[in-house]
Phi, psi and omega in degrees: 000151175291157182306316186290337177293327182278328191245343183247100180253116182238001186301133177293127185295330184271357176061024176285156176302140184237157175245138184235142172245124178246120181255122187074052189289343181060231180264004172081003184291324179289322180300312182294321179296317182297315180301315183287317183290327181271356178067033181285139174267087189281126177263323187201143174224132175250115186250126178254119180211103183287343179278104186293343177297327182281339192302314180301317179290323177299316181295321178299316180295315182294322177300325183293343180279342178074015179251165174292147180208158171223145178242130182238125181263016177286160171280138177264123174210188185289352175263356184296135174223148177287149174304145185302337180293341179268353182070223178240079187289146172237148188236148177285324180225136175236130184242129171233101186251108176049047180236344186292340179301328185270001182274137175296325178228080184298323180291322176297323178295320178297314179299320181291322179297324181300331181296340184259014184264132176288155168304139185071006178280171181225143171250133178243117181246124173255136186207164175292151179283198187290306181233350182297146176065018182300324180295313181295314184289325176298318179295317180302314183294316184290329186263343187274167178303122181298343178284343180278318182248148185216201186295350178296342179274349189239061177274083176081296184246024172071019177220137170265089189270164180297322180298321179296318180294314180299316180297320179299315181297316181296321184284325187257344181227071183297344179284350183259155173253126182233130176228147181234142178222153185238154177178179181253136165259147181243134180245135179288110180241021185300314181296319180298315183292321186276348179291118183280334180275107185303327184291343182260357180288118179206134183208148179305324180300317183291316178300319180294311185295321184265352181052041181202158175289122186302327183297340183275352184279154180289167178299321178297317180294322178300317180294319179300314181295318179302315182292323177297314180299317180297321181290338184246029182239153174237152175261119180235120181053040175080006180239149180273131176231129179273135177277131177234101185286129185228168170232140176244126179248119178257120180245126181237146178251102182298154176293145179282353181292000000 
């Protein structure tokens, strides 16, 4: 099982239908996996993803859940508001998975997301850990389009860490309960590692880490990425799996009752 399956339990105890807000939904693969692994009875999901390249794949994933859904390509920030046709929606679960790095004001985005949380609801934030993956993320920042990443990545010591996010929530939202846990997710990179033709190496992990289409990178960059993946991989049952160190922050809003 993945690390978050063992340590991050968000399932509603009463098994009632739930509504989810996903901010920075990407291609929706994590959302669908989370719903199924946690046994959520999903009634509705509102997915925010400004990268229109991801939208067709995101829609395919959301359709597979069999719940009602909407996709919004707006940017989420502290000025974000839902279209008036949605009224003032509140959600049982809010997900921010590896998206805060790209926010100009990541803490403001977290505070704004909290406004849409139901009593007894939970926010699940996935983020890089304290020092884990520093090599991969440093490479990602240096090689990626500067318009994608900005000063939100350089809060004093060049990392937007889970501890900083947790501390911010505790200091500014005392009504919330926030806990953080760390662990590794593993990505199957066997095909990528074993491909001898460098020009054909392409993997979802690489696209994710570099926030760019791998085919557009130089031969030098391809070699750099290959070596990084090899240094951060384990062989399990004869297959290569890359370790991706993460932190999960669970934020809950207790009932006022």
